[in-house]
C-alpha positions as CSV (number, residue, x, y, z in Angstrom):
1,M,64.1,343.3,234.3
2,Q,62.7,346.6,235.3
3,I,59.8,345.9,233.1
4,L,58.9,342.8,234.9
5,L,59.3,344.4,238.4
6,T,57.0,347.4,237.1
7,Y,54.4,345.6,235.3
8,G,54.7,342.0,236.8
9,Y,53.2,339.2,235.1
10,L,51.3,341.5,232.5
11,G,54.8,342.7,231.3
12,L,56.0,339.0,231.1
13,F,52.7,338.3,229.0
14,I,53.2,341.1,226.6
15,W,57.1,340.4,226.4
16,S,56.2,336.7,225.6
17,I,53.9,337.7,222.9
18,L,56.4,339.9,221.1
19,E,59.7,338.1,221.9
20,G,60.5,336.4,225.1
21,E,64.0,335.2,225.5
22,F,65.2,337.8,227.8
23,G,62.0,338.1,229.7
24,L,61.9,334.6,230.6
25,I,65.6,334.7,231.8
26,F,64.5,337.6,233.9
27,A,61.5,335.9,235.1
28,G,63.7,332.8,236.1
29,I,65.9,335.2,238.1
30,L,62.8,336.9,239.7
31,I,61.5,333.4,240.5
32,K,64.8,332.5,242.4
33,K,64.5,335.9,244.3
34,G,60.9,335.1,245.3
35,Y,59.2,337.9,243.4
36,F,57.3,335.4,240.9
37,S,56.0,331.9,241.1
38,F,57.3,329.3,238.6
39,E,53.8,328.1,237.9
40,K,52.4,331.6,237.0
41,V,55.7,332.5,234.7
42,Y,55.2,329.2,233.0
43,I,51.4,329.5,232.3
44,I,51.7,333.2,231.6
45,A,54.6,333.0,229.3
46,F,53.3,329.9,227.5
47,L,50.0,331.5,226.7
48,G,51.9,334.7,225.4
49,A,54.1,332.8,223.1
50,I,51.2,330.7,221.7
51,I,49.5,333.9,220.8
52,G,52.3,335.7,219.3
53,D,53.1,332.5,217.2
54,S,49.5,332.0,216.2
55,I,49.5,335.5,214.9
56,S,52.4,335.1,212.7
57,F,51.1,331.6,211.5
58,F,47.6,333.1,210.9
59,I,49.1,336.0,208.9
60,G,50.8,333.4,206.5
61,K,47.6,331.4,206.5
62,F,45.0,334.0,205.8
63,S,46.7,337.4,204.7
64,K,49.1,336.7,201.9
65,K,49.6,340.4,201.1
66,L,50.6,341.4,204.7
67,A,52.6,338.0,204.8
68,L,54.6,339.2,201.8
69,K,55.1,342.7,203.3
70,I,56.5,341.1,206.3
71,L,58.8,338.6,204.8
72,N,60.3,341.3,202.7
73,K,62.2,342.4,205.7
74,Y,63.8,338.9,206.0
75,Q,65.1,338.4,202.4
76,K,68.6,337.1,203.5
77,I,67.2,334.2,205.5
78,L,64.0,333.2,203.6
79,D,65.7,330.6,201.2
80,E,67.3,328.9,204.1
81,I,63.9,328.6,206.1
82,E,62.2,327.4,202.9
83,K,64.8,324.6,202.8
84,W,64.2,323.7,206.4
85,I,60.5,323.7,205.7
86,K,61.1,321.1,202.8
87,K,63.4,319.0,204.9
88,Y,61.6,319.1,208.2
89,G,58.2,320.2,207.5
90,G,56.2,321.2,210.6
91,L,59.0,319.9,212.8
92,I,60.6,323.2,212.2
93,I,58.2,324.6,214.9
94,L,60.3,322.8,217.6
95,F,63.5,324.4,216.9
96,E,63.0,327.7,214.9
97,R,62.6,329.7,218.0
98,Y,66.2,328.9,219.2
99,L,67.8,330.2,215.8
100,Y,68.0,334.0,216.1
101,G,66.0,336.0,213.4
102,T,64.1,333.0,212.1
103,H,61.1,332.8,214.3
104,I,58.6,335.1,212.7
105,P,59.3,334.4,209.0
106,A,59.4,330.6,209.7
107,L,55.9,330.6,211.2
108,I,54.5,333.0,208.4
109,L,55.8,330.8,205.7
110,L,54.6,327.5,207.4
111,G,51.1,329.4,207.6
112,M,51.5,330.2,203.8
113,S,52.5,326.6,202.9
114,G,49.0,325.6,203.7
115,Y,50.2,323.5,207.0
116,S,47.5,322.1,209.0
117,I,46.3,324.3,211.9
118,L,45.8,321.0,214.1
119,K,49.3,319.9,213.4
120,F,50.6,323.4,214.0
121,Y,49.2,323.6,217.4
122,M,50.3,320.0,218.4
123,L,53.7,320.8,217.7
124,E,53.6,324.5,219.0
125,I,52.4,323.2,222.3
126,I,55.5,321.0,222.7
127,G,57.8,323.6,221.2
128,V,56.5,326.4,223.3
129,G,56.5,324.3,226.5
130,L,60.2,323.4,226.0
131,W,61.2,326.9,225.2
132,V,59.6,328.4,228.2
133,L,61.2,325.7,230.5
134,F,64.7,326.2,229.0
135,Y,64.8,329.9,229.4
136,V,63.2,330.2,232.6
137,S,65.5,327.6,233.8
138,L,68.4,329.5,232.4
139,G,67.5,332.5,234.4
140,Y,66.7,330.6,237.6
141,F,69.8,328.5,237.7
142,F,72.5,330.9,236.0
143,G,71.0,334.3,236.5
144,N,73.2,337.1,235.1
145,Y,75.6,334.5,233.6
146,A,72.8,333.5,231.4
147,I,72.1,337.0,230.2
148,N,75.5,337.6,229.4
149,F,75.9,334.2,227.5
150,F,72.7,334.9,225.6
151,N,74.2,338.3,224.7
152,I,77.2,336.8,223.2
153,L,75.2,334.1,221.6
154,T,72.9,336.5,219.8
155,Q,75.9,338.6,218.5
156,N,77.8,335.6,217.0
157,I,75.0,333.6,215.9
158,S,76.1,333.4,212.3
159,F,79.3,332.0,213.4
160,I,77.7,329.6,215.8
161,V,75.3,328.3,213.1
162,F,78.4,327.9,210.8
163,I,80.0,325.9,213.3
164,M,77.0,323.7,214.0
165,F,76.6,323.2,210.3
166,L,80.1,321.9,210.0
167,I,79.6,319.6,212.8
168,L,76.5,318.2,211.4
169,I,78.4,317.6,207.8
170,L,81.2,315.9,209.7
171,V,78.6,313.4,211.6
172,F,76.7,312.7,208.4
173,A,79.9,312.2,206.6
174,N,81.2,309.9,209.3
175,K,77.8,308.0,209.2
176,N,77.8,307.7,205.4
177,D,81.4,306.1,205.7
178,K,80.3,303.5,208.1
179,I,77.2,302.6,205.8
180,S,79.6,302.3,202.7
């Protein structure tokens, strides 16, 4: 939070380009304490996230060599992200930022896939808008509890994704039983 107190909105902007979740939670806390305004936080974080995501997407779209070099760092999750892109297409833009470790490789792969720039920005605007609102609200309404929860969540993401996957299997299995 000290980064935001020291550098203000500029710190939030840079933080939003690079990552963002903790910065947005901290910004929500600072909004509640009266240091920041919601409108400025929303616009600045939104623009920073759009710029950061655009960089990843355009690396995939226009610099295959650099894209492959970056993706090499994400070997363990690339197959899963490719399956998501095949299954959900561009809709992955709406949810990938909530799954730890998938954000950059998903956008690069989407760019490499030849996905339309116009469609990317249509979904990107919705996805980023919801993302900023979600994390700023967490900070505003739940403060330090949100930070502790987010730390636990990121440390146990594999387990949480596994549980979510099991729930989805049960839901779809139940749905298919009703159809039969």
